[in-house]
C-alpha positions in Angstrom: -15.7 -51.5 75.9 -13.9 -49.0 77.8 -12.0 -48.4 74.5 -14.9 -48.1 72.6 -16.4 -45.4 75.4 -13.1 -43.6 75.0 -13.6 -42.9 71.6 -17.0 -41.9 72.0 -16.0 -39.3 74.8 -13.3 -38.3 72.4 -15.5 -37.5 69.4 -18.2 -35.7 71.6 -15.5 -33.9 73.4 -13.6 -32.9 70.5 -17.1 -31.5 69.0 -18.1 -30.1 72.4 -14.8 -28.5 73.3 -14.5 -26.4 69.8 -17.5 -24.3 70.8 -17.0 -24.2 74.5 -14.3 -22.3 76.5 -12.1 -24.3 79.0 -13.6 -22.2 82.3 -17.3 -23.3 81.0 -16.5 -26.9 80.5 -15.1 -27.0 84.1 -18.1 -24.9 85.1 -20.4 -27.7 83.3 -18.7 -30.6 85.2 -17.5 -29.2 88.3 -19.7 -31.5 90.5 -18.2 -34.7 88.8 -14.6 -33.3 88.8 -14.3 -31.6 92.1 -16.8 -33.6 94.6 -17.5 -37.0 93.2 -14.3 -37.8 91.3 -11.7 -37.1 94.4 -13.9 -38.8 97.2 -15.5 -41.6 95.4 -12.8 -42.7 92.8 -9.5 -41.3 93.6 -9.3 -41.4 97.4 -10.9 -44.8 97.5 -8.4 -46.1 94.7 -5.3 -44.7 96.4 -6.3 -46.1 100.0 -7.3 -49.5 98.6 -3.9 -49.9 97.1 -2.2 -48.6 100.5 -4.1 -51.4 102.3 -3.1 -53.9 99.5 0.7 -53.0 100.0 0.4 -53.5 103.7 -1.2 -56.8 103.4 1.6 -58.6 105.3 1.1 -56.3 108.1 -2.3 -56.9 108.4 -2.1 -60.5 108.1 0.4 -60.5 111.4 -2.1 -58.6 113.0 -4.7 -61.1 112.5 -2.8 -63.8 113.3 -1.6 -62.4 116.6 -5.1 -61.3 117.1 -6.6 -64.9 116.7 -4.1 -66.3 118.9 -5.2 -63.8 121.6 -9.0 -64.6 121.1 -8.7 -68.4 121.3 -6.6 -68.1 124.5 -9.4 -66.1 126.3 -12.1 -67.4 124.3 -14.7 -65.5 125.7 -18.5 -66.1 125.5 -20.0 -64.4 122.8 -24.0 -63.3 123.0 -25.6 -63.4 119.4 -28.5 -61.4 119.5 -31.3 -61.5 116.4 -34.2 -58.9 117.5 -37.1 -59.2 115.0 -40.9 -59.0 113.8 -42.2 -61.8 111.8 -39.1 -63.3 110.9 -40.3 -67.0 111.5 -39.4 -68.0 108.1 -35.6 -66.7 108.4 -34.7 -68.3 111.7 -33.7 -71.6 110.8 -31.5 -70.5 107.9 -29.8 -67.9 110.6 -29.5 -70.6 113.2 -28.0 -73.3 110.9 -25.3 -70.7 109.6 -24.4 -70.1 113.4 -23.9 -74.0 114.1 -21.4 -73.9 111.1 -19.3 -71.1 112.7 -15.8 -71.7 113.3 -16.0 -69.8 116.6 -17.9 -72.3 119.0 -18.3 -70.4 122.4 -21.4 -68.7 122.0 -24.9 -68.3 123.0 -28.2 -67.4 120.9 -30.7 -65.1 122.0 -33.6 -64.4 119.7 -36.1 -61.6 120.5 -39.6 -61.7 119.2 -40.9 -58.4 119.0 -44.7 -59.2 119.0 -44.7 -61.4 115.9 -48.1 -62.7 114.5 -46.5 -65.2 112.1 -45.5 -68.6 113.4 -42.3 -67.3 114.9 -43.1 -68.5 118.3 -43.7 -72.0 117.4 -40.3 -72.1 115.3 -38.5 -70.4 117.8 -39.7 -72.5 120.8 -39.1 -75.8 119.1 -35.6 -74.7 117.9 -34.9 -73.9 121.9 -36.3 -77.1 122.8 -33.9 -78.8 120.7 -30.8 -76.7 122.0 -30.4 -74.7 118.7 -31.0 -71.4 120.0 -30.4 -70.5 124.0 -33.0 -68.4 125.0 -36.2 -67.1 123.0 -37.8 -64.2 124.4 -41.2 -63.0 123.2 -42.5 -59.3 123.8 -46.4 -59.7 123.4 -46.7 -56.2 122.5 -44.5 -54.5 119.6 -42.1 -52.2 121.0 -39.9 -51.4 118.0 -36.3 -53.1 117.2 -34.4 -50.6 119.6 -36.6 -52.2 122.3 -36.4 -55.7 121.3 -32.6 -55.5 121.2 -32.3 -53.8 124.8 -34.7 -56.6 126.1 -32.4 -59.1 124.7 -29.2 -56.9 125.9 -30.4 -57.5 129.7 -30.2 -61.6 129.4 -26.9 -61.5 127.6 -24.0 -63.0 129.4 -21.3 -62.8 127.0 -18.4 -60.6 127.0 -19.2 -59.5 123.5 -22.6 -59.1 121.9 -22.9 -59.8 117.9 -26.3 -58.0 117.0 -27.7 -59.6 113.6 -30.8 -59.2 111.5 -32.9 -62.0 111.7 -32.8 -62.6 107.9 -29.1 -62.9 107.8 -26.7 -65.6 107.5 -23.0 -65.8 108.0 -19.8 -67.3 106.4 -18.5 -69.9 108.3 -15.6 -67.7 109.9 -17.6 -64.5 110.2 -17.8 -64.6 113.9 -14.2 -65.0 114.5 -13.3 -62.5 112.2 -15.4 -59.9 113.2 -14.1 -60.5 117.0 -10.2 -60.1 116.0 -10.4 -56.2 116.0 -11.1 -56.4 119.7 -7.7 -57.7 120.2 -5.9 -55.2 118.0 -6.5 -52.3 120.3 -8.0 -52.7 124.1 -10.2 -49.3 123.0 -11.8 -51.0 120.0 -15.6 -51.5 121.5 -17.4 -51.7 118.3 -16.9 -53.7 115.0 -18.9 -53.7 111.9 -19.0 -56.3 109.5 -19.6 -56.5 105.7 -23.2 -57.0 104.5 -23.6 -58.6 101.1 -26.7 -59.1 99.2 -28.0 -62.9 99.3 -30.7 -62.4 96.7 -28.4 -60.5 94.2 -30.0 -62.4 91.2 -33.7 -62.1 91.7 -34.2 -58.9 89.7 -32.5 -56.0 88.1 -33.5 -54.1 91.8 -31.3 -56.6 93.9 -28.5 -57.0 91.5 -27.8 -53.1 91.4 -28.1 -53.0 95.4 -25.4 -56.3 95.5 -23.0 -53.8 93.4 -24.0 -50.8 95.5 -23.2 -52.6 98.7 -19.7 -53.8 97.3 -18.9 -50.4 96.7 -20.4 -48.4 99.6 -20.0 -51.1 102.3 -16.8 -53.5 101.6 -14.8 -50.8 99.7 -16.3 -47.4 101.4 -16.3 -48.5 105.0 -12.7 -50.0 104.6 -11.7 -46.4 103.3 -13.3 -44.4 106.1 -11.9 -47.0 108.7 -8.4 -46.4 107.4 -9.3 -42.5 107.7 -10.3 -43.0 111.3 -13.7 -41.4 110.5 -16.1 -44.6 110.2 -19.5 -43.5 111.0 -21.9 -46.4 110.8 -21.6 -50.1 112.2 -24.5 -52.1 110.2 -27.1 -53.2 112.5 -27.5 -56.3 110.2 -23.8 -57.5 111.6 -22.4 -55.4 114.2 -20.3 -56.8 117.5 -20.0 -54.6 120.6 -18.2 -55.2 123.8 -21.0 -55.5 126.3 -19.9 -53.4 129.1 -19.4 -50.7 126.7 -22.8 -51.3 125.1 -24.4 -51.1 128.5 -22.3 -48.1 129.5 -23.4 -46.2 126.2 -27.2 -47.1 127.2 -27.9 -49.5 124.3 -29.8 -48.9 121.6 -32.4 -45.6 121.1 -35.6 -45.4 119.5 -35.8 -44.5 115.8 -34.5 -45.1 112.5 -31.0 -45.5 111.7 -30.3 -47.4 114.8 -26.9 -48.5 113.8 -25.5 -45.1 112.9 -27.0 -43.4 115.9 -25.4 -46.5 118.1 -22.0 -45.8 116.3 -22.1 -41.9 117.4 -22.8 -42.8 121.0 -19.7 -45.1 121.0 -17.4 -42.5 119.4 -18.7 -39.7 121.9 -17.9 -42.2 124.5 -14.1 -42.0 123.4 -14.4 -45.5 122.2 -12.7 -46.8 118.9 -14.8 -48.1 116.3 -13.5 -50.6 113.6 -14.8 -52.1 110.3 -13.7 -55.6 109.5 -13.5 -55.9 105.9 -13.3 -59.9 105.7 -16.3 -60.6 108.0 -18.9 -61.7 105.7 -22.9 -61.5 106.5 -25.3 -62.1 103.7 -28.7 -60.6 103.7 -31.9 -60.5 101.4 -32.7 -56.7 100.1 -36.1 -55.4 98.4 -36.8 -56.8 95.1 -39.0 -54.2 94.0 -38.1 -50.6 93.3 -41.1 -49.6 95.4 -39.8 -51.7 98.4 -36.3 -50.2 98.1 -37.6 -46.4 97.7 -39.5 -47.0 101.1 -36.4 -48.5 102.6 -34.1 -45.9 101.6 -36.8 -43.3 102.5 -36.6 -44.7 106.0 -32.6 -44.8 106.2 -32.2 -41.6 105.0 -34.2 -39.7 107.4 -32.0 -40.9 110.2 -29.2 -38.7 108.5 -31.2 -35.5 109.5 -32.7 -36.8 112.6 -29.4 -38.0 114.6 -26.5 -36.2 112.9 -28.2 -32.9 112.4 -30.4 -32.9 115.5 -29.4 -35.5 118.2 -25.7 -35.5 117.7 -25.0 -32.1 116.6 -23.2 -31.4 119.5 -20.3 -33.2 118.0 -19.2 -29.8 116.0 -19.2 -28.0 119.3 -16.1 -27.4 121.3 -16.4 -28.5 124.9 -14.6 -30.8 127.0 -15.1 -33.9 124.8 -14.7 -32.8 121.7 -13.0 -34.7 119.0 -11.7 -33.7 115.6 -12.1 -37.0 114.5 -16.0 -37.4 115.4 -16.5 -33.8 113.9 -15.0 -35.2 110.8 -16.9 -38.4 110.7 -20.1 -36.6 111.0 -19.2 -34.0 109.0 -18.2 -36.3 106.2 -21.7 -38.0 106.3 -23.5 -34.5 106.3 -21.7 -33.2 103.6 -21.6 -36.1 101.0 -25.0 -37.5 101.9 -27.0 -34.2 102.6 -25.5 -31.0 101.6 -24.0 -32.1 98.1 -27.2 -33.5 97.5 -29.1 -30.1 97.4 -26.1 -28.8 95.5 -26.3 -31.2 92.9 -30.0 -30.6 92.4 -29.6 -27.0 92.2 -26.8 -27.5 89.9 -28.9 -29.6 87.4 -31.6 -26.9 87.4 -28.8 -24.1 86.6 -27.3 -26.5 83.8 -30.7 -26.8 82.3 -31.5 -23.2 82.3 -27.8 -22.0 81.0 -27.2 -24.9 78.3 -30.9 -26.0 77.3 -29.6 -26.4 73.4 -26.6 -28.6 74.5 -28.2 -30.5 77.6 -28.6 -33.6 75.8 -24.9 -33.7 74.7 -23.9 -32.5 78.2 -25.5 -35.2 79.9 -24.2 -38.0 77.5 -20.6 -36.9 77.9 -21.2 -36.8 81.7 -22.4 -40.4 81.3 -19.5 -41.8 79.5 -16.9 -40.2 81.8 -18.9 -41.9 84.7 -18.6 -45.2 83.0 -14.9 -45.1 83.0 -14.9 -44.2 86.5 -17.4 -47.1 87.4 -15.3 -49.4 85.7 -12.3 -48.4 87.5 -14.3 -48.7 90.7 -15.2 -52.1 89.8 -11.8 -53.2 89.2 -11.1 -51.7 92.8 -14.1 -53.9 94.3 -12.5 -57.0 92.7 -9.4 -56.3 94.2 -11.1 -55.9 97.8 -13.6 -58.8 97.7 -12.8 -62.4 98.9 -15.0 -63.7 96.4 -14.1 -62.1 93.0 -15.1 -65.2 90.7 -18.6 -65.1 92.5 -19.2 -61.6 91.9 -17.4 -60.8 88.4 -20.8 -61.0 87.0 -21.9 -57.7 88.5 -19.8 -55.8 85.9 -22.6 -56.1 83.3 -24.7 -53.7 85.6 -21.8 -51.1 85.7 -23.5 -49.0 82.8 -26.5 -48.8 85.1 -24.7 -47.5 88.3 -25.2 -43.4 87.2 -29.0 -44.0 86.9 -29.0 -45.9 90.1 -26.6 -44.3 92.4 -26.7 -40.9 90.4 -30.4 -40.5 90.0 -32.6 -42.9 91.8 -30.7 -43.0 95.2 -29.8 -39.4 95.2 -33.6 -38.1 94.7 -35.0 -40.7 97.2 -32.5 -39.1 99.9 -33.3 -35.4 98.7 -37.0 -36.4 99.2 -36.4 -38.0 102.7 -34.3 -35.4 104.2 -36.7 -32.7 102.9 -39.6 -34.5 104.4 -37.7 -35.1 107.6 -35.9 -31.7 107.8 -39.1 -29.8 107.8 -41.9 -32.3 108.7 -40.1 -34.6 111.1 -41.9 -37.3 109.2 -39.4 -40.1 110.9 -41.7 -40.0 113.9 -44.7 -40.6 111.8 -43.4 -43.8 109.9 -45.1 -47.1 110.7 -41.5 -48.8 111.2 -41.7 -48.0 114.8 -45.1 -48.2 117.1 -46.9 -45.1 117.3 -46.5 -44.9 121.1 -42.8 -45.2 120.9 -42.1 -42.6 118.4 -44.4 -40.4 120.5 -41.9 -40.8 123.3 -39.0 -40.4 121.4 -40.1 -36.9 119.8 -41.3 -35.6 123.4 -38.0 -36.5 124.5 -35.8 -35.4 121.3 -34.3 -38.5 120.1 
């Protein structure tokens, strides 16, 4: 298939290039050549290969950390806040009971559910499957629920999970290991994979996206020392450090905000590329659009407003923190607007060749995306189970290049000019009003 694509590109480029000068070709495909290719294909491929070459070092490091972990054998608090998650709680608890690491307590925080969560959790608590069930009669939002659970946590480490998650048998053990690499590592993120990948084209595309942006992408930013997000669906924190930074703050993007707080406190954050958590993702495009709108607004609200002081020289200034924030802002925000105006200019300057230009660009991206899929297969711990996703690679350009990019553009614009995250129903109205008044 790649050879066939190459022949088509050769025919198209041959005819196109005979009528277009080299400098015009560069201007036409500058976004692909100078922005997308270096960051999302070349850099990631090089660093993954480098990581593979150092496999023996990482294996030795993990073995030494595992020995230290089991010598200390600390109590771990597994904290799962949520609302109306009754149907998922049993699956979560069952996956926890199968963990290789056994010294843990489970705290479920019910954020004002109106489903059968209370009945299910009370039964599980009586049966000894969970250690504490906490019910907030009035909804306060996910941050409020997580902080409520944190007050009752007794473990040295707190593992925060979404209530609809389930874990690989060794996930808890593997997410704890990095704490024993370096005493200054105080927060560790795990890998999030899609459990319902075969439900629809929408979920399949998300499964491919998660492999590329989370398992590969965060491995790369971790190696560069600029990891800027620990997923709220599966993240581990040293409890004392978590309390020192004030726990979770109100708003969308709780995970990115909390990661920034850890970095600003001079703590190291780390990504455990083999600690696997499975989660369900939106099945419909409409539901996915709403979810990504919420996620994208958090970049403006937190990185551009709340944590913009990362860019100001001051006593606690850190270049790694600055670059961590800058990389996210440039690639997820600034370059999105540049892409928008680039497309407009392209259409205006080459109206008679626009179809040809887009076809050539699409074919080039197909080749890049197949290379990226090969990198994914090098990194994933279950290639035989995920190789079927290769058939969705040709759709990647439409999904990540258009759907997700346009979704982010809309969300960023709404948040930048209208502060729309404070009006979202994801958080209770009263908590959003307090957050806006306090500027968080």
